[in-house]
C-alpha positions in Angstrom: 65.3 126.1 181.3 63.0 128.6 183.2 64.3 129.7 186.8 61.2 130.3 189.3 61.6 132.4 192.3 60.6 131.4 195.5 57.0 132.0 196.7 54.4 131.3 199.0 51.6 129.5 197.6 47.4 130.8 198.3 46.9 128.0 200.7 50.0 129.3 202.8 52.6 126.5 201.3 56.2 127.7 201.1 57.9 126.7 197.6 61.2 126.6 197.1 63.4 128.2 194.0 63.7 125.9 191.4 64.1 126.0 187.2 62.0 123.6 185.2 61.3 123.0 181.5 60.1 125.9 179.5 56.5 125.1 178.2 56.9 122.9 175.0 60.7 122.5 175.4 60.7 118.9 176.4 59.1 117.8 173.2 61.7 119.8 171.1 64.1 118.4 173.2 62.7 115.0 172.7 62.3 115.8 168.8 65.7 116.7 168.6 67.4 113.7 170.5 65.3 111.4 168.0 66.7 113.3 165.2 70.1 113.1 166.1 70.2 109.1 167.2 68.6 108.6 163.1 71.3 110.9 161.8 74.2 109.0 164.1 72.5 105.6 163.1 72.8 106.1 159.4 76.3 107.8 159.5 77.1 104.1 160.7 75.7 102.5 158.3 76.4 104.0 154.9 79.0 102.3 153.8 80.6 104.6 152.2 84.5 103.7 152.8 86.5 104.1 155.3 86.3 107.3 158.3 89.2 109.5 157.0 88.0 109.7 153.7 89.9 108.2 151.4 87.3 105.8 150.1 89.8 102.4 151.1 87.8 99.3 152.9 88.9 98.5 156.6 91.3 95.4 156.5 88.8 92.5 157.2 90.7 90.4 160.3 92.2 87.1 159.2 91.5 83.8 161.0 94.0 82.9 163.8 96.2 80.0 163.5 97.0 78.1 166.6 99.8 77.8 168.2 100.4 81.4 167.2 104.3 81.8 166.5 106.5 84.8 166.2 109.6 85.5 164.5 112.8 84.5 166.3 110.7 83.4 169.5 112.4 80.3 170.1 116.3 82.1 170.0 117.8 82.9 173.0 117.6 86.7 174.0 120.9 88.6 174.4 122.0 90.1 177.5 121.5 93.6 178.6 124.3 95.9 178.4 124.6 98.6 180.9 124.2 102.3 179.4 126.1 103.9 182.0 130.1 103.7 182.3 130.1 104.8 185.8 129.2 103.2 188.8 125.8 104.4 190.0 125.7 105.4 193.9 122.0 103.6 194.9 122.8 103.7 198.8 122.9 107.1 199.3 122.2 106.5 203.2 119.7 108.8 204.2 
């Protein structure tokens, strides 16, 4: 980007300091952005395998059978055991 210093026009109008695109830079940036989008688009649809390069296809999702049940979901859980064998003073009286 080109930095334009503050100046006064011939008709007396004061122009503040600002920056602007260099000549032709907007067109070049647009061309670069389009090329980058095309590359990203083709990279995502190549179908060459997994992202890690191992060539293995990612597992396909299976249909869900309702109601969903987990192993041992209906068995009661054991009560938690305390991890400290000494009393912990919670009330510090501050």
